[in-house]
Backbone as ProteinMPNN parsed JSONL, in Angstrom:
{"seq_chain_A": "MELREAKQQFFALRNGLLADTLKQQTATPHRLIFGLNLPQLMEIAAKAGKDEALADALWADADCRESRLLAPLVCPHEAQRPQWLEQIKSVEEADILCHRLLRHQPEAAPTAIRMAESTDPLMRYAALRLLLNLMPASADAASSVIKNTPDHHLTAGIIRQINEELQWLK", "coords_chain_A": {"N_chain_A": [[88.549, -82.611, 53.211], [92.042, -82.233, 53.989], [95.096, -80.267, 53.553], [97.291, -82.008, 53.922], [96.073, -84.315, 53.28], [95.409, -84.156, 50.564], [98.079, -83.758, 49.607], [98.996, -86.481, 50.231], [97.345, -87.705, 48.212], [98.374, -86.758, 45.932], [100.955, -88.083, 45.993], [100.265, -90.624, 46.095], [99.29, -90.981, 43.512], [101.349, -90.173, 41.64], [103.301, -89.414, 38.755], [106.183, -90.079, 37.627], [107.544, -90.293, 35.372], [106.34, -88.51, 33.675], [106.347, -86.353, 35.196], [109.15, -85.935, 35.247], [109.385, -85.3, 32.49], [108.042, -82.888, 32.21], [109.573, -81.295, 33.857], [111.956, -81.189, 32.457], [111.47, -80.521, 29.687], [109.986, -78.016, 29.988], [110.281, -74.65, 31.246], [109.555, -74.693, 34.181], [107.845, -73.001, 36.736], [107.614, -74.202, 39.208], [108.902, -76.014, 42.0], [108.234, -78.434, 43.044], [106.916, -81.238, 41.467], [104.336, -83.512, 40.751], [103.471, -84.791, 38.49], [100.874, -85.253, 37.967], [97.67, -85.708, 35.954], [94.914, -83.724, 34.419], [92.48, -85.325, 34.743], [92.994, -86.795, 36.945], [93.383, -84.911, 38.979], [90.932, -83.733, 38.962], [89.517, -85.964, 40.109], [90.347, -86.072, 42.559], [89.375, -83.619, 43.48], [86.678, -84.131, 43.297], [86.54, -85.893, 45.433], [87.268, -84.132, 47.622], [85.525, -82.284, 47.36], [83.887, -78.95, 47.548], [85.789, -76.557, 49.025], [86.613, -73.807, 50.714], [88.675, -73.122, 52.47], [90.801, -75.156, 52.01], [91.176, -74.774, 49.346], [92.569, -72.193, 49.586], [94.782, -72.83, 51.014], [96.019, -74.707, 49.251], [96.364, -72.906, 47.048], [98.268, -71.35, 48.376], [100.403, -72.709, 48.467], [102.794, -72.535, 46.529], [105.018, -73.582, 45.454], [104.331, -76.266, 44.43], [103.279, -77.665, 41.793], [100.873, -79.326, 41.364], [99.049, -78.544, 43.547], [98.623, -75.851, 43.089], [97.07, -76.346, 40.794], [95.053, -77.629, 41.704], [93.673, -76.207, 43.438], [91.846, -74.089, 42.171], [89.765, -75.941, 41.404], [88.859, -76.906, 43.736], [87.822, -74.674, 44.99], [84.872, -72.765, 45.927], [82.602, -71.494, 43.6], [81.174, -69.195, 44.51], [83.171, -67.882, 46.012], [85.391, -65.254, 46.049], [88.156, -64.849, 44.048], [89.666, -63.038, 42.52], [92.186, -62.136, 42.882], [93.809, -64.023, 42.59], [94.362, -64.315, 39.792], [96.329, -62.502, 39.188], [98.548, -63.686, 40.508], [99.389, -65.79, 39.167], [101.649, -68.465, 37.992], [102.159, -69.752, 35.511], [101.125, -71.015, 32.311], [99.332, -73.148, 32.305], [98.19, -72.758, 34.981], [97.009, -70.543, 34.662], [95.002, -71.515, 32.693], [93.346, -73.474, 33.943], [92.452, -72.171, 36.2], [91.021, -69.708, 35.193], [89.066, -71.07, 33.517], [87.986, -73.244, 35.074], [87.125, -71.708, 37.453], [87.195, -68.676, 37.629], [85.563, -67.861, 35.585], [83.095, -68.068, 36.468], [82.57, -66.067, 38.309], [81.03, -63.016, 39.056], [82.282, -60.346, 38.694], [84.16, -61.066, 36.601], [84.575, -60.562, 33.732], [85.147, -57.477, 33.881], [87.4, -57.749, 35.494], [89.114, -59.366, 33.649], [89.262, -57.438, 31.683], [90.71, -55.393, 32.708], [93.134, -56.696, 33.568], [94.217, -57.277, 31.076], [95.564, -55.159, 30.314], [97.996, -55.262, 31.456], [101.52, -55.262, 31.283], [102.925, -57.51, 31.465], [103.279, -60.496, 29.687], [102.375, -63.006, 30.507], [100.293, -62.315, 32.149], [98.415, -60.909, 30.439], [97.905, -63.076, 28.685], [96.265, -64.784, 30.474], [94.439, -62.94, 31.066], [93.295, -62.831, 28.481], [92.552, -65.62, 28.236], [90.512, -65.851, 30.009], [88.774, -63.963, 28.916], [87.922, -65.411, 26.612], [86.721, -67.804, 27.717], [84.496, -66.318, 28.745], [82.841, -66.307, 26.533], [79.929, -66.09, 24.503], [79.237, -63.762, 25.716], [81.292, -61.977, 26.291], [82.028, -60.972, 23.744], [82.356, -58.314, 22.511], [84.024, -56.958, 24.291], [86.238, -58.494, 24.134], [86.953, -58.425, 21.55], [87.635, -55.831, 21.373], [89.805, -55.633, 23.231], [91.759, -57.589, 22.102], [92.495, -56.126, 19.791], [94.305, -54.186, 20.947], [96.301, -55.526, 22.066], [99.515, -56.36, 22.263], [101.899, -58.063, 19.954], [103.025, -61.378, 20.95], [104.489, -64.531, 21.604], [103.35, -65.819, 23.599], [100.765, -65.002, 23.667], [99.769, -65.217, 21.25], [98.48, -67.648, 20.473], [96.186, -67.741, 21.877], [94.955, -65.502, 21.086], [94.346, -66.038, 18.409], [92.425, -68.135, 18.908], [90.456, -66.591, 20.097], [89.961, -64.801, 17.854], [88.916, -66.69, 15.904], [86.619, -67.531, 17.443], [85.034, -65.069, 17.463], [84.639, -64.783, 14.657], [83.013, -67.109, 14.325], [80.798, -66.45, 15.735], [79.716, -64.441, 14.386]], "CA_chain_A": [[90.052, -83.046, 52.985], [93.139, -81.201, 54.423], [96.143, -80.113, 52.667], [98.131, -83.147, 53.969], [95.532, -85.647, 52.697], [95.724, -83.901, 49.206], [99.422, -84.209, 49.389], [99.093, -87.896, 50.044], [96.63, -88.278, 47.062], [99.448, -86.578, 44.9], [102.035, -89.069, 46.189], [99.867, -91.945, 45.585], [99.019, -90.909, 42.027], [102.287, -89.697, 40.965], [103.563, -90.189, 37.334], [107.372, -89.961, 37.744], [107.928, -90.038, 33.93], [105.433, -87.083, 33.45], [106.978, -85.222, 36.148], [110.609, -85.592, 34.785], [109.262, -84.591, 31.392], [107.592, -81.684, 32.392], [110.873, -80.567, 34.49], [112.962, -81.06, 31.461], [110.741, -79.609, 28.612], [109.378, -76.621, 30.169], [110.793, -73.784, 32.278], [108.546, -74.676, 35.134], [108.167, -72.098, 38.037], [107.406, -75.206, 40.382], [109.868, -76.817, 42.384], [107.5, -79.757, 43.115], [105.912, -81.714, 40.404], [104.218, -84.911, 40.838], [103.14, -85.378, 37.334], [99.338, -85.592, 37.897], [96.941, -84.965, 34.839], [93.555, -83.098, 34.748], [91.446, -86.236, 35.196], [93.447, -87.181, 38.118], [93.206, -83.695, 39.754], [89.649, -83.846, 38.99], [89.252, -87.012, 40.635], [90.882, -85.611, 43.827], [88.646, -82.571, 43.708], [85.6, -84.623, 43.637], [86.652, -86.362, 46.77], [87.499, -83.062, 48.472], [84.375, -81.259, 47.48], [84.111, -77.457, 47.583], [86.308, -76.109, 50.25], [87.44, -72.693, 50.504], [89.972, -73.151, 53.232], [91.455, -76.215, 51.308], [91.604, -74.11, 48.102], [93.467, -71.157, 49.89], [95.903, -73.485, 51.513], [96.674, -75.131, 47.99], [97.048, -71.841, 46.178], [99.554, -70.663, 49.007], [101.373, -73.721, 48.192], [103.242, -71.849, 45.23], [106.093, -74.441, 44.942], [103.91, -77.545, 44.187], [102.44, -77.572, 40.511], [99.366, -79.913, 41.654], [98.512, -77.775, 44.623], [98.047, -74.639, 42.288], [96.159, -76.736, 39.873], [93.842, -78.303, 42.233], [92.993, -74.935, 44.087], [90.556, -73.57, 41.54], [88.88, -77.055, 41.361], [88.07, -76.912, 45.124], [87.222, -73.483, 45.432], [83.783, -72.61, 45.633], [82.463, -70.566, 42.659], [80.928, -67.89, 44.932], [84.34, -67.183, 46.62], [85.762, -64.246, 45.124], [89.488, -65.002, 44.089], [90.445, -62.471, 41.385], [93.662, -61.925, 42.908], [94.727, -65.366, 42.058], [94.657, -64.127, 38.412], [97.618, -61.743, 39.373], [99.593, -64.449, 41.181], [99.672, -67.081, 38.474], [103.016, -68.619, 37.564], [102.253, -70.607, 34.408], [99.913, -70.898, 31.485], [98.55, -74.065, 32.964], [97.361, -72.397, 36.012], [95.878, -69.702, 34.031], [94.148, -71.994, 31.967], [92.503, -74.058, 34.792], [91.772, -70.996, 37.151], [89.999, -69.079, 34.252], [87.961, -71.996, 33.109], [87.113, -73.643, 36.316], [86.707, -70.852, 38.68], [86.957, -67.171, 37.589], [84.501, -67.396, 34.709], [81.825, -68.159, 37.178], [82.464, -64.872, 39.174], [80.439, -61.757, 38.582], [83.421, -59.348, 38.155], [85.064, -61.675, 35.609], [84.859, -59.546, 32.469], [86.076, -56.416, 34.275], [89.03, -58.343, 35.981], [89.841, -59.568, 32.358], [89.734, -56.244, 30.787], [91.631, -54.746, 33.415], [94.357, -57.571, 33.551], [94.716, -57.26, 29.67], [96.446, -53.954, 30.16], [99.198, -55.676, 31.943], [102.737, -55.476, 30.615], [103.395, -58.934, 31.742], [102.639, -61.436, 28.688], [101.444, -64.075, 31.045], [98.978, -61.627, 32.678], [97.799, -60.677, 29.322], [97.423, -64.345, 28.425], [95.448, -65.25, 31.313], [93.206, -61.995, 30.683], [92.527, -63.34, 27.228], [91.949, -66.863, 28.36], [89.222, -65.516, 30.819], [87.586, -63.36, 27.987], [87.735, -66.646, 25.949], [85.772, -68.582, 28.557], [83.248, -65.744, 28.922], [82.396, -65.904, 25.178], [79.781, -65.026, 23.801], [78.871, -62.584, 26.406], [82.348, -61.0, 26.33], [82.623, -60.827, 22.584], [82.727, -57.101, 22.278], [85.317, -56.769, 25.223], [87.42, -59.488, 23.741], [87.459, -57.914, 20.358], [88.296, -54.441, 21.741], [90.927, -56.032, 23.897], [92.875, -58.132, 21.304], [93.21, -55.075, 18.943], [95.098, -53.334, 21.595], [97.353, -56.488, 22.726], [100.827, -56.516, 21.381], [102.183, -59.58, 19.609], [103.899, -62.154, 22.061], [104.389, -65.719, 21.426], [102.571, -66.52, 24.657], [99.355, -64.525, 23.455], [99.27, -65.288, 19.891], [97.485, -68.551, 20.218], [94.711, -67.301, 22.525], [94.362, -64.264, 20.226], [93.815, -66.799, 17.226], [91.238, -68.901, 19.227], [89.398, -65.574, 20.129], [89.462, -64.302, 16.444], [88.007, -67.887, 15.59], [85.457, -67.641, 18.105], [84.431, -64.043, 16.953], [84.256, -65.215, 13.512], [81.97, -68.264, 14.339], [79.689, -65.776, 16.427], [79.325, -63.687, 13.375]], "C_chain_A": [[90.938, -81.826, 53.513], [94.131, -81.22, 53.489], [97.136, -81.27, 52.623], [97.548, -84.254, 53.345], [95.544, -85.406, 50.964], [96.996, -84.178, 48.856], [99.572, -85.752, 49.268], [98.332, -88.627, 48.774], [97.773, -87.959, 45.84], [100.462, -87.569, 44.7], [101.519, -90.38, 45.608], [99.592, -91.885, 44.14], [100.155, -90.553, 41.065], [102.761, -90.466, 39.851], [105.049, -89.589, 37.237], [107.924, -89.713, 36.476], [107.373, -88.835, 33.411], [106.061, -85.784, 34.111], [108.329, -84.819, 35.607], [110.422, -84.896, 33.472], [108.892, -83.157, 31.424], [108.824, -80.623, 33.139], [111.836, -80.241, 33.356], [112.426, -80.26, 30.276], [110.23, -78.377, 28.791], [110.211, -75.927, 31.222], [109.799, -73.767, 33.317], [108.893, -73.714, 36.437], [107.839, -73.072, 39.3], [108.597, -75.864, 40.764], [109.707, -78.239, 42.403], [106.453, -80.062, 42.137], [105.758, -83.253, 40.469], [103.657, -85.598, 39.535], [101.562, -85.794, 36.951], [98.533, -84.927, 36.605], [95.65, -84.449, 35.331], [92.871, -84.206, 35.354], [91.721, -86.588, 36.653], [93.165, -86.075, 39.318], [91.58, -83.468, 40.002], [88.871, -84.932, 40.008], [89.555, -86.638, 42.148], [89.976, -84.489, 44.308], [87.22, -82.98, 43.881], [85.535, -85.23, 44.997], [86.754, -85.229, 47.949], [86.387, -82.388, 48.654], [84.851, -79.745, 47.464], [84.451, -77.314, 48.92], [87.161, -74.883, 50.379], [88.743, -72.622, 51.501], [91.088, -74.103, 52.404], [91.911, -75.397, 50.167], [92.632, -72.972, 48.593], [94.938, -71.87, 50.41], [96.617, -74.171, 50.17], [97.203, -74.128, 47.287], [98.109, -71.21, 46.799], [100.762, -71.576, 48.77], [102.163, -73.599, 46.932], [104.202, -72.889, 44.613], [105.615, -75.838, 44.215], [102.746, -77.158, 42.944], [100.972, -78.21, 40.862], [98.573, -79.14, 42.632], [98.045, -76.412, 43.752], [97.033, -75.029, 41.427], [94.744, -77.075, 40.49], [92.834, -77.144, 42.958], [91.728, -74.359, 43.342], [89.514, -74.608, 41.317], [88.045, -77.184, 42.754], [87.457, -75.762, 45.633], [85.708, -73.156, 45.036], [83.628, -71.336, 44.597], [82.117, -69.241, 43.255], [82.136, -67.159, 45.696], [85.085, -66.586, 45.722], [87.501, -64.345, 45.236], [90.259, -64.243, 42.862], [91.945, -62.186, 41.746], [94.482, -62.979, 42.766], [95.193, -65.205, 40.669], [96.188, -63.266, 38.334], [98.757, -62.535, 40.016], [99.976, -65.93, 40.249], [100.988, -67.265, 37.981], [103.206, -69.373, 36.212], [101.055, -70.688, 33.608], [98.885, -72.061, 31.878], [97.764, -73.736, 34.046], [96.381, -71.343, 35.484], [94.669, -70.452, 33.537], [92.744, -72.677, 32.83], [91.792, -73.042, 35.622], [90.778, -70.344, 36.386], [88.837, -69.947, 33.858], [87.179, -72.736, 34.108], [86.69, -72.928, 37.272], [86.065, -69.249, 38.124], [85.897, -66.961, 36.66], [83.297, -67.452, 35.226], [81.39, -66.955, 37.957], [81.849, -63.676, 38.441], [81.159, -60.689, 38.018], [84.459, -59.927, 37.126], [85.416, -60.912, 34.525], [85.48, -58.314, 32.906], [87.328, -56.674, 34.782], [89.717, -58.631, 34.743], [90.291, -58.321, 31.721], [90.96, -55.418, 31.471], [93.173, -55.33, 33.433], [94.893, -57.536, 32.036], [95.583, -55.953, 29.266], [97.828, -54.091, 30.542], [100.237, -55.749, 30.91], [103.43, -56.803, 30.492], [102.568, -59.804, 30.468], [101.832, -62.601, 29.424], [100.168, -63.572, 31.759], [97.951, -61.53, 31.481], [97.089, -62.081, 28.557], [96.343, -64.902, 29.055], [94.013, -64.098, 31.43], [92.353, -62.511, 29.532], [91.99, -64.579, 27.376], [90.655, -66.637, 29.236], [88.132, -64.925, 29.914], [87.086, -64.537, 27.093], [86.51, -67.488, 26.498], [84.625, -67.872, 28.857], [82.599, -65.594, 27.571], [80.853, -66.533, 25.147], [79.536, -63.664, 24.53], [79.936, -61.431, 26.368], [82.763, -60.685, 24.766], [83.2, -59.51, 22.187], [84.089, -56.565, 22.997], [86.523, -57.4, 24.46], [87.848, -58.822, 22.345], [87.996, -56.637, 20.308], [90.054, -54.893, 22.336], [92.227, -56.574, 22.895], [93.311, -57.11, 20.276], [94.251, -54.463, 19.575], [96.268, -54.27, 22.275], [98.597, -56.596, 21.593], [101.172, -58.017, 21.075], [103.211, -60.083, 20.613], [103.506, -63.471, 21.577], [103.403, -66.421, 22.426], [101.067, -66.16, 24.173], [98.877, -64.862, 22.101], [98.25, -66.475, 19.539], [96.127, -68.431, 20.419], [94.143, -66.357, 21.546], [93.675, -65.035, 18.976], [92.476, -67.428, 17.647], [90.088, -67.639, 19.374], [88.784, -64.977, 18.735], [88.48, -65.574, 15.824], [86.776, -67.899, 16.236], [84.48, -66.383, 17.659], [83.777, -64.253, 15.634], [83.157, -66.066, 13.416], [80.816, -67.451, 14.708], [78.982, -64.831, 15.576], [78.462, -64.495, 12.445]], "O_chain_A": [[90.576, -80.651, 53.454], [94.13, -82.091, 52.619], [97.747, -81.556, 51.593], [98.263, -85.137, 52.872], [95.671, -86.355, 50.191], [97.172, -84.83, 47.827], [100.191, -86.252, 48.328], [98.574, -89.769, 48.382], [98.012, -88.778, 44.952], [100.853, -87.928, 43.59], [102.151, -91.089, 44.825], [99.708, -92.963, 43.557], [99.986, -90.611, 39.847], [102.748, -91.694, 39.769], [105.089, -88.482, 36.701], [108.831, -88.883, 36.431], [108.069, -88.156, 32.656], [106.207, -84.635, 33.692], [108.667, -83.64, 35.496], [111.172, -83.954, 33.22], [109.434, -82.333, 30.687], [108.894, -79.408, 32.952], [112.439, -79.169, 33.309], [113.081, -79.271, 29.945], [110.017, -77.648, 27.822], [110.813, -76.614, 32.046], [109.119, -72.743, 33.366], [109.979, -73.694, 37.016], [107.837, -72.546, 40.413], [109.335, -76.292, 39.876], [110.51, -79.089, 42.019], [105.413, -79.431, 41.95], [106.659, -84.076, 40.313], [103.413, -86.805, 39.509], [101.161, -86.433, 35.979], [98.741, -83.758, 36.281], [95.277, -84.666, 36.483], [92.633, -84.085, 36.555], [90.81, -86.667, 37.477], [92.773, -86.409, 40.436], [91.1, -83.089, 41.07], [87.798, -84.697, 40.565], [88.729, -87.088, 42.941], [89.801, -84.394, 45.522], [86.509, -82.253, 44.574], [84.517, -85.082, 45.673], [86.341, -85.465, 49.085], [86.08, -81.899, 49.742], [86.035, -79.417, 47.379], [83.775, -77.736, 49.857], [88.37, -74.957, 50.155], [89.754, -72.017, 51.145], [92.219, -73.651, 52.227], [93.132, -75.331, 50.02], [93.624, -72.865, 47.873], [96.037, -71.381, 50.148], [97.846, -74.119, 50.127], [98.351, -74.226, 46.855], [98.903, -70.558, 46.121], [101.929, -71.2, 48.875], [102.205, -74.609, 46.228], [104.209, -73.068, 43.395], [106.405, -76.461, 43.505], [101.682, -76.558, 43.096], [99.97, -77.541, 40.609], [97.353, -79.127, 42.47], [96.881, -76.057, 43.938], [96.109, -74.245, 41.212], [93.64, -76.878, 39.983], [91.605, -77.175, 43.019], [90.671, -74.2, 43.953], [88.38, -74.216, 41.042], [86.856, -77.491, 42.84], [86.669, -75.79, 46.578], [85.366, -73.289, 43.861], [84.346, -70.34, 44.688], [82.577, -68.215, 42.752], [82.062, -65.959, 45.962], [85.466, -67.157, 44.7], [88.1, -64.006, 46.257], [91.257, -64.712, 42.316], [92.792, -62.031, 40.866], [95.71, -62.907, 42.807], [96.208, -65.779, 40.276], [97.013, -63.474, 37.445], [99.879, -62.029, 40.045], [100.675, -66.872, 40.624], [101.549, -66.271, 37.521], [104.351, -69.601, 35.82], [99.973, -70.451, 34.146], [97.677, -71.863, 31.752], [96.684, -74.311, 34.181], [95.192, -71.281, 35.8], [93.521, -70.142, 33.856], [91.555, -72.515, 32.553], [90.566, -73.092, 35.714], [89.633, -70.361, 36.838], [87.693, -69.492, 33.893], [85.956, -72.865, 34.055], [85.852, -73.414, 38.032], [84.913, -68.818, 38.188], [85.237, -65.933, 36.807], [82.361, -66.955, 34.6], [80.217, -66.736, 38.261], [82.183, -63.415, 37.285], [80.779, -60.126, 36.992], [85.489, -59.31, 36.854], [86.597, -60.598, 34.382], [86.477, -58.016, 32.25], [88.283, -55.928, 34.563], [90.873, -58.22, 34.637], [91.431, -58.132, 31.296], [91.923, -54.928, 30.881], [94.183, -54.633, 33.338], [96.085, -57.796, 31.874], [96.14, -55.763, 28.185], [98.724, -53.34, 30.159], [99.988, -56.208, 29.795], [104.276, -57.126, 29.658], [101.345, -59.729, 30.359], [100.782, -63.053, 28.967], [99.172, -64.274, 31.932], [96.818, -62.007, 31.553], [95.994, -62.095, 27.997], [95.479, -65.481, 28.396], [92.875, -64.401, 31.789], [91.127, -62.623, 29.521], [90.966, -64.815, 26.735], [89.73, -67.421, 29.024], [86.935, -65.198, 29.999], [85.881, -64.618, 26.855], [85.518, -67.781, 25.832], [83.655, -68.529, 29.236], [81.762, -64.696, 27.482], [80.664, -67.529, 25.844], [79.64, -62.59, 23.938], [79.645, -60.235, 26.401], [83.851, -60.138, 24.588], [84.297, -59.437, 21.632], [84.988, -55.928, 22.448], [87.591, -56.826, 24.247], [89.044, -58.71, 22.077], [88.728, -56.275, 19.387], [91.137, -54.508, 21.897], [93.368, -56.112, 22.91], [94.47, -57.191, 19.869], [95.203, -54.141, 18.864], [97.109, -53.727, 22.991], [98.528, -56.855, 20.392], [100.82, -58.973, 21.766], [104.108, -59.366, 21.056], [102.361, -63.651, 21.16], [102.759, -67.425, 22.125], [100.203, -67.027, 24.298], [97.679, -64.798, 21.827], [97.413, -66.418, 18.638], [95.182, -68.755, 19.699], [92.959, -66.417, 21.216], [92.564, -64.685, 18.579], [91.492, -67.318, 16.916], [88.988, -67.724, 18.828], [87.601, -64.737, 18.494], [87.382, -65.324, 15.326], [85.807, -68.289, 15.586], [83.278, -66.598, 17.502], [82.592, -63.981, 15.441], [82.332, -65.874, 12.523], [79.785, -67.661, 14.069], [77.86, -64.413, 15.862], [77.991, -63.977, 11.433]]}, "name": "protein", "num_of_chains": 1, "seq": "MELREAKQQFFALRNGLLADTLKQQTATPHRLIFGLNLPQLMEIAAKAGKDEALADALWADADCRESRLLAPLVCPHEAQRPQWLEQIKSVEEADILCHRLLRHQPEAAPTAIRMAESTDPLMRYAALRLLLNLMPASADAASSVIKNTPDHHLTAGIIRQINEELQWLK"}
């Protein structure tokens, strides 16, 4: 599948009501929103298969929400893309990137620990999200990181989730 074909799929599956709601209710960093949900994106990813070139082209299309969300779904797990973590624009991108791609990469934990030191709350959120996706193997690192993470509305929920997971693991 090429980028053009992926865009055709976005257009065919567009949900104008959801797109308008996302534009109105969130401070979205994306200029173009088709309103696709995760199951629809997973359907497109299944058709596309794992394709590193397509993933890179989708990720480079930073103005389109669906392009950025589809990129981690079509990127092969063995393709190293830790730099994408530093390029995220939204919590939604961080969630999908960490869960669907980065947690499968060998340097995931060191990358998350390094990113948790960022002063940018979105970067800290992404780092914490990645550590949560690496549980229970990252329990010690996650425990250490959350002790040093300043309070912020963006990271409060993920810190609560990590604490709950840590309690469950005990």
